[in-house]
C-alpha positions in Angstrom: 34.6 -22.9 57.6 35.6 -24.8 54.5 37.3 -22.8 51.8 35.0 -24.0 49.1 32.0 -22.7 51.1 33.8 -19.3 51.4 34.1 -19.3 47.6 30.4 -20.0 47.1 29.5 -17.2 49.6 31.8 -14.6 48.0 29.7 -15.1 44.8 26.4 -14.5 46.6 24.5 -11.3 46.9 25.5 -9.8 50.3 23.9 -7.2 52.5 24.3 -5.9 56.0 20.8 -6.8 57.1 18.1 -9.2 55.9 14.7 -8.6 57.4 12.3 -11.5 57.1 8.7 -10.2 57.1 7.2 -7.1 55.4 4.6 -6.2 58.0 4.7 -2.9 59.8 7.5 -4.0 62.1 9.6 -5.4 59.3 9.3 -2.4 56.9 9.8 0.0 59.9 13.1 -1.7 60.7 14.1 -1.7 57.0 13.3 2.1 56.7 15.3 3.0 59.8 18.2 0.7 59.0 18.5 1.9 55.4 18.4 5.5 56.6 21.2 4.7 59.1 23.4 3.6 56.1 23.0 -0.1 56.2 22.3 -2.2 53.1 18.9 -3.9 53.7 16.9 -6.5 51.9 13.4 -7.5 53.1 12.0 -11.0 52.2 8.2 -11.4 52.4 6.1 -14.5 51.8 3.0 -12.6 50.7 2.7 -8.9 49.8 3.7 -5.9 51.9 1.4 -5.6 54.9 -1.1 -8.1 53.6 -1.3 -10.2 56.7 -1.6 -9.1 60.3 -0.6 -5.5 59.6 -3.7 -5.0 57.5 -6.0 -6.7 60.0 -5.6 -4.5 63.1 -8.2 -2.2 64.7 -6.8 0.7 62.6 -5.9 2.7 65.7 -2.9 4.7 66.5 -3.4 5.1 70.3 -1.8 5.0 73.7 -3.8 2.1 74.9 -6.0 3.6 77.6 -7.0 0.1 78.8 -3.3 -0.8 79.4 -3.4 1.5 82.4 -5.5 -1.0 84.3 -2.7 -3.6 84.1 0.0 -1.1 85.0 1.7 -0.9 81.7 2.6 2.8 82.1 5.8 2.6 80.1 4.0 1.1 77.1 1.3 3.8 77.3 3.8 6.6 77.5 5.8 5.3 74.5 2.6 4.7 72.5 1.4 8.3 73.2 4.8 9.6 72.0 4.6 7.6 68.8 1.0 8.8 68.3 2.3 12.3 68.4 5.2 11.5 65.9 2.9 9.8 63.4 0.3 12.5 63.4 3.2 14.8 62.4 5.0 12.5 59.9 1.9 11.1 58.3 -0.9 13.6 58.5 -2.8 12.2 55.5 -2.7 8.7 56.9 -3.0 9.2 60.6 -5.8 11.5 61.8 -7.1 12.5 65.2 -10.5 11.2 66.1 -12.7 11.6 69.2 -13.4 8.7 71.5 -16.5 8.5 73.7 -16.8 6.5 76.9 -20.3 6.0 78.2 -20.7 5.1 81.8 -23.9 3.4 83.0 -25.3 2.4 86.3 -24.0 -1.1 85.9 -20.6 -0.3 84.3 -17.6 -1.9 85.9 -15.7 1.4 85.8 -17.5 4.3 87.3 -17.1 8.0 86.4 -14.4 8.6 89.0 -12.3 5.7 87.7 -12.7 6.9 84.1 -11.8 10.5 85.0 -8.7 9.3 86.9 -7.7 7.1 84.0 -8.1 9.9 81.5 -6.2 12.3 83.8 -3.3 9.8 83.9 -3.5 9.3 80.1 -3.2 13.1 79.7 -0.2 13.2 82.1 1.6 10.4 80.2 1.0 12.3 76.9 3.0 15.1 78.5 -0.1 17.3 78.1 -0.2 17.0 74.4 -3.3 18.9 73.1 -4.7 15.6 72.0 -4.6 14.5 75.7 -7.4 16.8 76.6 -10.7 15.2 77.7 -14.1 16.4 78.9 -17.4 15.2 80.3 -20.2 15.8 77.9 -23.3 17.5 79.0 -26.4 15.3 79.2 -28.0 17.1 76.3 -25.3 15.9 74.0 -25.6 12.2 74.9 -28.4 11.4 72.4 -26.2 12.5 69.5 -24.2 9.3 70.0 -27.2 7.0 69.2 -26.6 4.8 72.2 -29.3 3.8 74.7 -29.8 6.5 77.4 -31.4 4.2 80.0 -29.1 4.1 83.1 -26.5 6.4 81.5 -24.6 8.3 84.2 -21.9 10.1 82.2 -20.1 10.3 78.8 -16.4 11.2 78.5 -14.7 12.4 75.3 -11.0 12.0 74.7 -8.8 11.9 71.6 -6.7 9.3 69.9 -6.0 8.6 66.2 -7.1 6.3 63.4 -5.3 5.1 60.3 -5.6 2.8 57.3 -3.1 0.2 58.5 -2.3 -1.3 55.1 -1.8 2.2 53.6 0.5 3.2 56.4 2.6 0.0 56.1 3.0 0.5 52.4 4.0 4.1 52.9 6.7 3.0 55.3 7.8 0.3 52.8 7.9 2.9 50.0 10.1 5.2 52.1 12.5 2.3 52.8 12.7 1.6 49.1 13.3 5.3 48.3 16.2 5.2 50.7 17.6 2.1 48.8 16.2 -0.9 50.6 15.3 -3.9 48.4 11.9 -5.5 49.2 11.2 -8.9 47.6 7.7 -10.4 48.0 6.3 -13.8 47.2 9.3 -15.5 48.7 9.4 -18.9 50.3 12.2 -19.1 52.9 13.7 -22.6 52.9 16.7 -22.4 55.2 18.6 -19.9 57.4 22.2 -21.0 58.0 23.8 -19.1 60.9 27.6 -19.1 61.4 30.4 -16.9 62.6 30.2 -14.6 59.6 26.4 -14.0 59.6 23.6 -15.8 58.0 22.9 -17.3 54.6 19.2 -17.3 53.7 18.2 -19.8 51.1 14.8 -19.1 49.5 12.6 -19.5 46.4 11.3 -16.6 44.3 9.4 -17.0 41.1 10.0 -20.8 41.3 13.8 -20.2 41.3 16.2 -21.0 44.1 18.2 -18.1 45.4 20.6 -17.3 48.3 21.4 -14.1 50.1 24.1 -13.5 52.7 23.4 -11.1 55.5 25.7 -10.0 58.3 22.6 -9.9 60.4 19.0 -11.3 60.1 15.9 -10.0 61.9 13.0 -12.3 62.1 9.9 -10.1 62.0 7.4 -12.7 60.8 4.7 -12.0 63.4 2.5 -15.0 64.1 4.9 -17.1 62.0 7.9 -16.1 64.2 8.6 -19.6 65.6 7.9 -21.3 62.3 10.6 -19.1 60.9 13.0 -20.2 63.7 12.4 -23.8 62.7 14.3 -23.1 59.5 17.4 -22.0 61.3 20.6 -24.2 61.3 22.0 -24.8 63.9 18.8 -25.1 65.9 17.8 -22.1 68.0 15.7 -21.9 71.1 12.2 -20.5 70.8 10.1 -18.6 73.3 6.8 -20.0 74.4 4.0 -17.9 72.9 0.2 -17.8 72.5 -1.5 -16.8 69.3 -4.6 -14.7 69.9 -6.9 -13.7 67.1 -8.8 -10.4 67.1 -11.9 -10.3 64.9 -13.8 -7.3 63.5 -17.1 -6.9 61.8 -18.1 -4.3 59.3 -21.8 -3.3 59.4 -23.8 -1.6 56.7 -24.8 1.1 59.2 -24.0 4.8 58.9 -20.6 5.5 60.5 -20.7 7.0 64.0 -19.3 10.5 64.5 -16.4 9.2 66.5 -15.2 6.0 68.2 -17.2 4.5 71.0 -15.2 2.8 73.8 -17.6 0.2 75.2 -17.5 -2.2 78.0 -18.3 -5.8 77.1 -21.5 -7.1 78.7 -19.9 -10.6 78.8 -16.5 -10.0 80.4 -14.2 -7.2 81.5 -12.9 -6.4 78.0 -13.5 -3.3 76.0 -14.8 -3.1 72.4 -14.6 -0.3 69.9 -17.4 0.8 67.6 -15.7 2.8 64.8 -16.3 4.7 61.6 -14.8 2.9 58.6 -15.2 4.0 55.0 -18.7 5.4 55.7 -19.8 2.2 57.5 -19.5 1.0 61.1 -16.8 -1.4 62.3 -16.9 -3.2 65.6 -14.0 -5.1 67.3 -12.1 -6.7 68.7 -12.1 -10.2 70.2 -9.4 -12.3 71.9 -9.6 -15.9 70.9 -6.6 -18.3 71.4 -5.7 -20.3 68.2 -3.1 -23.0 67.6 -1.6 -21.7 64.3 -1.9 -18.6 62.1 -3.7 -20.8 59.5 -6.5 -21.3 62.0 -7.4 -17.6 62.1 -11.0 -17.0 61.0 -14.0 -15.1 62.3 -16.0 -17.6 64.3 -19.8 -17.7 64.8 -19.2 -17.2 68.6 -17.1 -14.1 67.9 -19.8 -12.7 65.6 -22.5 -13.2 68.2 -20.2 -11.7 70.9 -19.6 -8.5 68.9 -23.2 -8.2 67.7 -24.5 -8.8 71.2 -22.4 -5.9 72.6 -23.5 -3.7 69.7 -27.2 -4.5 70.2 -26.9 -3.9 74.0 -25.8 -0.3 73.4 -27.8 0.3 70.3 -31.0 -1.4 71.4 -33.2 -0.1 68.5 -32.3 -3.0 66.2 -33.4 -6.6 66.5 -30.6 -9.3 66.5 -31.7 -10.9 63.2 -31.9 -7.5 61.5 -28.4 -6.7 62.8 -27.0 -10.0 61.5 -28.2 -9.0 58.0 -26.1 -5.8 58.3 -22.8 -7.6 58.4 -21.1 -6.9 55.1 -17.5 -7.7 56.0 -15.2 -9.2 58.6 -11.6 -9.9 59.2 -9.2 -11.0 62.0 -5.6 -10.3 62.8 -3.4 -12.4 65.0 -1.4 -11.2 68.0 1.7 -12.8 69.5 1.6 -12.9 73.3 4.0 -14.5 75.8 2.5 -17.7 77.1 1.3 -17.0 80.6 -1.4 -18.2 83.0 -3.3 -14.9 82.9 -6.0 -14.0 80.4 -5.1 -12.5 77.0 -6.8 -9.3 78.2 -4.3 -9.0 81.1 -1.2 -10.2 79.3 1.5 -7.5 78.8 1.7 -6.1 75.2 5.3 -5.2 75.3 7.4 -6.2 72.2 10.0 -8.8 73.1 13.4 -8.8 71.3 15.2 -12.1 71.6 18.9 -12.3 70.7 20.6 -15.5 71.9 24.3 -15.8 72.5 24.4 -19.0 70.5 23.1 -17.0 67.4 24.6 -13.5 67.7 23.7 -12.5 64.1 20.0 -13.3 64.5 17.4 -11.1 66.3 13.8 -12.4 66.7 10.9 -10.0 67.4 7.9 -11.3 69.3 4.8 -9.2 69.2 4.8 -5.6 68.0 2.2 -3.0 67.8 1.1 -0.8 64.9 1.4 2.3 67.0 4.9 1.6 68.3 6.6 0.2 65.2 9.0 3.1 65.0 10.1 2.5 68.6 10.6 -1.2 67.9 12.7 -0.2 64.8 14.9 2.1 66.9 15.5 -0.7 69.5 16.5 -3.0 66.6 19.0 -0.4 65.5 20.7 -0.6 68.8 21.2 -4.3 68.4 22.4 -3.9 64.7 25.0 -1.3 65.6 26.4 -3.6 68.3 26.8 -6.3 65.7 28.3 -4.5 62.8 29.1 -1.0 63.8 28.0 2.4 62.6 27.5 3.5 59.0 27.3 7.0 57.4 23.7 8.2 58.0 21.6 8.7 54.9 18.5 10.3 56.4 16.8 11.1 59.7 13.6 9.0 59.7 12.3 11.2 62.5 11.8 13.9 59.9 10.9 11.9 56.9 7.2 12.4 55.9 5.1 9.3 55.1 2.4 9.1 52.5 
């Protein structure tokens, strides 16, 4: 390295860790790293949690449907994180009943549902929230769903949250611990060398540079776009971007969350209470870039068609007039030949030998952000060692 460049760097602001992206994954890493004694700065293009992290299905759950694809480890970890968040953020994460109706033509019969819920309870280590029951027939009508052909209804428990509020609560905790979060930032270049990384960016129309001993790329759907800014060039994983759309209906909120089979494919769709109204989602539609994300006419018809199938008292045109809001988030999945529904949802952490100070996170779930952050800390400690601990995030309340 040239001596004149060393002199320029010595005058820069310097931190142990630069996190790029202030979604739930980024701020979760920032909170845990700052608590572990590292100096952390987060750089975010928009506002905290304003993109994918505020456009989820609002669920803190184990992922019952992931049992079908054999993702037992993911379900077990998700259930453990559900338990932790219910304890750490009781004003933001609340238990809610889920109802699974089983009809004569359902793909999954009562025995299969009971077996799945039993395994779900086992993986929750018999947490009280893991209890489930089969509702008596006299209770079915209270759900408002069509009763024709209905064979059974199961009730189990998971949790619901305001994803944006939760993300901002984690960010606030990180800042209280001393992390610096800068929003409205345009990253221009990430220079990787033997000492770490220099991130050049613009903020308030002014150029700035920040040196970090390590950088974590937590930019969600923009993850590979961020890697394009790295010098020297770094390899990227092949990914697919899959949007998940939701509709908000001006219909009184259901008493719990309905877990419904799609009538069009083997997916499941949730009908949920949301601020006194009804929300339905989600879809899985492959898109080329994050900028392409928008709720499509086909997705709207797909969701409304499923809703009308189970709540047959409303005509389709009347139902369309009840749509008062919609949004979609974008998931990052590894590029595979299988369908998006069957693709594993595990978070991928990519650290390449050619770029030892750069960690890239592909994917990430709202429920498991704390586990992702803990894994990131293992990598960070390997790179720059241990620091005096400031706080134990496993006991820091949120909200």
